[in-house]
Structures are given as structure tokens and as C-alpha cells.
C-alpha atoms as a printed R data frame, in Angstrom:
   type eleno elety resid chain resno       x       y       z
1  ATOM     1    CA   MET     A     1 -50.219 -70.675 -44.420
2  ATOM     2    CA   MET     A     2 -53.492 -69.455 -42.730
3  ATOM     3    CA   SER     A     3 -54.726 -71.070 -39.728
4  ATOM     4    CA   THR     A     4 -58.829 -72.114 -39.810
5  ATOM     5    CA   THR     A     5 -59.175 -70.174 -36.685
6  ATOM     6    CA   GLU     A     6 -58.185 -67.170 -38.971
7  ATOM     7    CA   LEU     A     7 -60.708 -67.774 -41.787
8  ATOM     8    CA   ALA     A     8 -63.773 -65.550 -42.245
9  ATOM     9    CA   TRP     A     9 -66.680 -68.199 -42.017
10 ATOM    10    CA   TYR     A    10 -69.713 -67.671 -44.043
11 ATOM    11    CA   LYS     A    11 -73.417 -69.503 -43.466
12 ATOM    12    CA   SER     A    12 -75.050 -70.743 -46.647
13 ATOM    13    CA   SER     A    13 -77.452 -68.312 -47.788
14 ATOM    14    CA   TYR     A    14 -79.946 -71.453 -48.216
15 ATOM    15    CA   SER     A    15 -79.740 -71.782 -44.430
16 ATOM    16    CA   GLY     A    16 -82.663 -70.717 -42.333
17 ATOM    17    CA   ASP     A    17 -82.374 -68.895 -39.012
18 ATOM    18    CA   ASP     A    18 -84.848 -71.085 -37.317
19 ATOM    19    CA   SER     A    19 -83.675 -74.627 -38.329
20 ATOM    20    CA   GLY     A    20 -79.948 -74.588 -36.882
21 ATOM    21    CA   ASP     A    21 -78.821 -76.636 -39.690
22 ATOM    22    CA   CYS     A    22 -76.245 -74.648 -41.587
23 ATOM    23    CA   VAL     A    23 -73.157 -74.889 -43.450
24 ATOM    24    CA   GLU     A    24 -70.316 -72.367 -43.167
25 ATOM    25    CA   VAL     A    25 -67.718 -71.721 -45.904
26 ATOM    26    CA   ALA     A    26 -64.535 -69.861 -45.671
27 ATOM    27    CA   THR     A    27 -62.123 -69.287 -48.454
28 ATOM    28    CA   ALA     A    28 -58.510 -68.945 -48.635
29 ATOM    29    CA   PRO     A    29 -56.290 -68.290 -51.889
30 ATOM    30    CA   THR     A    30 -55.883 -71.775 -52.534
31 ATOM    31    CA   THR     A    31 -58.536 -73.827 -50.520
32 ATOM    32    CA   VAL     A    32 -62.329 -73.664 -49.722
33 ATOM    33    CA   HIS     A    33 -63.158 -74.764 -46.021
34 ATOM    34    CA   VAL     A    34 -66.633 -76.190 -45.374
35 ATOM    35    CA   ARG     A    35 -67.922 -76.865 -41.606
36 ATOM    36    CA   ASP     A    36 -71.009 -77.538 -39.794
37 ATOM    37    CA   SER     A    37 -72.197 -74.470 -38.045
38 ATOM    38    CA   LYS     A    38 -73.505 -76.405 -35.274
39 ATOM    39    CA   ASN     A    39 -70.141 -77.974 -34.633
40 ATOM    40    CA   THR     A    40 -67.316 -75.136 -35.455
41 ATOM    41    CA   THR     A    41 -64.617 -77.087 -33.541
42 ATOM    42    CA   GLY     A    42 -65.637 -80.368 -35.345
43 ATOM    43    CA   PRO     A    43 -64.432 -82.059 -38.918
44 ATOM    44    CA   GLN     A    44 -64.108 -79.698 -41.666
45 ATOM    45    CA   LEU     A    45 -63.579 -80.142 -45.520
46 ATOM    46    CA   ALA     A    46 -60.857 -78.445 -47.272
47 ATOM    47    CA   LEU     A    47 -61.304 -78.404 -50.867
48 ATOM    48    CA   SER     A    48 -59.591 -76.797 -53.952
49 ATOM    49    CA   PRO     A    49 -61.334 -73.976 -55.471
50 ATOM    50    CA   THR     A    50 -62.113 -76.321 -58.661
51 ATOM    51    CA   THR     A    51 -63.689 -79.138 -56.592
52 ATOM    52    CA   TRP     A    52 -65.824 -76.697 -54.749
53 ATOM    53    CA   SER     A    53 -66.963 -75.088 -57.893
54 ATOM    54    CA   GLU     A    54 -67.843 -78.523 -59.292
55 ATOM    55    CA   PHE     A    55 -69.802 -79.505 -56.178
56 ATOM    56    CA   VAL     A    56 -72.013 -76.375 -56.072
57 ATOM    57    CA   ALA     A    57 -72.671 -76.827 -59.927
58 ATOM    58    CA   PHE     A    58 -73.766 -80.538 -59.010
59 ATOM    59    CA   ALA     A    59 -75.757 -79.442 -55.995
60 ATOM    60    CA   SER     A    60 -77.599 -76.793 -57.941
61 ATOM    61    CA   ARG     A    61 -78.753 -79.167 -60.295
62 ATOM    62    CA   SER     A    62 -80.269 -81.474 -57.724
């Protein structure tokens, strides 16, 4: 199993460079990890790819 320190994290394309309010996402074969870029050692969410896809679809409708 891959540790979260080995993941390649990517900032949301909707995050502005000036605000500092960013979400970062990293994908693994069976999990999508989400964290706050301002607190990279803080809490993280680990979601199934299906759950992440459903969340993104819901968020894009808002």
C-alpha cells in the first residue's frame, strides 16, 4: 500500500494563486486523497474513485 507521503499532490484548477485557499488531490489505484494545501500535515480524506466522481459531479452542479 502506498503511503500518503509518496503521493503526487495536485492543486485544484479553481484555486487562485493569490488566495491561498486550495484543495489538493492525489490519486492512487483504489483511492482518491484530498487535503488542504495550507495544512499538508493535517487531516486528509480518502475516498473511493466512485465517491470522488459523485462529489465532483455534485459540486459542478452547484
